[in-house]
N, C-alpha and C positions, 0 to 999 in steps of 0.2 A: 612575603612577610616583611615587616619593618623591624629590623633587629634592635635599633635603639629604643623604639617604643616597647618592644617585647621585653627588653631588659628592665625598663621602668615598671611595666606591669607585673613582671615576676617579682621584682623588689617590693612592689606594692602588696602583692599577695603575701609575701613573707612577713611584711609589717603587720598586716591584718590578721595573719595566723597568730602572731605574737599577741596582738590585742585581744583576740578571741581566747587565747590560752590564759590571759590575765583575767578577763571577764567574759565568760561564755554567754552571759545574758545581754551582751552589747549588740543589739539588733542592727545598729548602724555599721559596725565592723563586719557582720555577716553580709549585709547588703553591699557594701563597697567591695568586699572580696568577690562577691558574685559578679559585680560590674567588671572587675578586672578580668575575671574568667571569661565573661562574655566578649570582652575586647580581644581575647585570645581565641575566640570562636569555640570555646568549651561550654556550649549552651546547656547541655544536660547537667553537667557538673554545677554550673551557675544556678540552675533551677533548684538544686538541693540546698544551696546557701540561702536563696530567697525564701524557700520553705521554712528553713530554720528561723530566719529573720522575722517572718510573719507569724510563726508560732510563738516567738518571744513577745512580739508586739504586733497584734493583728491590725493596728491602726497605722502601720508603717506604709504609707501610700507609695513611697519611692520603691520599696521592695516589691509591692504588687505591680507597679508599672514596669519595673525592670524584669520581673518574671514574665510578664506579658510579652515584652520585647524578645526575651529568649525563646518563648514559645512560638512567636511569629514564624520562626524558621521551620516549624514542623506541624504546629497545631493551631490554626487560626481560631477555632471555637474555644479552645482552652485559653488562648491569649485574651479573647474578648471577655471571658469571665474575670480574668485578672484586672483588665482595664476597668471593668465595671466596678470592681471592688475598690480600686484606687480612686475612681471618680466619686464613689459614694463617700469616701473619706476626705477628698479635696478636689474641687472642680478645677482641675489642672488642664490647660489647653493642650499640653503634650499628650496626656492620657486620652483626651477626647480625639485628638488627631490620630493617634495610634489605633484606637478602637475603630475609627472611621476607615483607616487603611485596611484593617482586617476585614471589616464588613464589605468594603469595596472588593477585596480579593475573593470573598465568598459569593459575590454577585448581589449583595444586598445594597444596591446603589441608592435607593431612597433613604434608607437609614443612614448610610454613609454621608449623604448630602447634608442631612440635618446636623450630624455631628461635626462635619467640617465647618458649617456655618456657626455653630455654637462655639467651636474652638476659636474662630475669628472674633466672635463677640466677646469672648472672655480674655482677649488680649494676646492671642498667639503671635509669636514673632516669625512664624513660618508662612506669611501671607502669600508669597509667590508660589510656594509649593502647593498650598491649599487651593489657590486659584487654578493652578494647572490640573489638580485632581478634579475640581469641580467641572472643568471643561471636558473632562473625559467621561462624565456621567451622562 
């Protein structure tokens, strides 16, 4: 573990807890607190925060993407559902790439290839990573 970063993340969590106590309808605060929990590898706890964020604002594509990221560690199919929701809200190269990664892990290589290419076409800054993944297909 990285103690300095963990201190920052714990401090960040405390700040967002305060923001949430002031305005429990602030979906961004719920989302960012979830991200801080993910960085501490508290994925299941983070998912709860993303669920609250998306119940407050179903169009919060960042919360949908981040929930998918948290789910990648245990449930690829559920992660794909989250990435699809995020993509339907905002054609984000990161969400496309993450969905492609999940499909790749599930063995759906044809679908993964299409999404990797779309991620590149929509301006992904992860060109080297995507090219490496495409070579594995």
